[in-house]
Steps between C-alpha positions, in 0.01 A plus 500: 500500500662830395559775749213747466653786695406826329793700372502874474713717280558873534261705292634670192705805592527385862854428614602241750654667806861400557630494853757772562829354607776688671853448385667254736789670670397860443649735242683353203827694508737213419435514123630859506826372652568229240831566328586780746799520734368457854630488854318225689555467873443161654342461843844428649625835366711379207472719189472360148595740219372337183261516208154352558469245222176314583250428776208278581264463796775390739842578352712779357780430251791745507778530242817580694714544188798295381264213418376463860134486592335481842152377585357644822170415665279808533445446871877541552497857358431791733524783243584576138630838380503603137488811286241493226667602177295723270335326204608619157 
């Protein structure tokens, strides 16, 4: 016996309401830092002078130069300083 549950569709011109979702983690400033020289301070106070190469939800990848790269977990970083270069 087929399921006889009535189905409804939105009327023409009526839009389905999408739930508003906040960005997890607040403002998205890390994309602005990609490819920029940054000074990242770890929670133990050590500074990292490097170029931010990539990031994901949990990690930051820094290019230290001379072929060296360093992956740091975000929770190990206390602050990041950078100067936004003007776009041409």
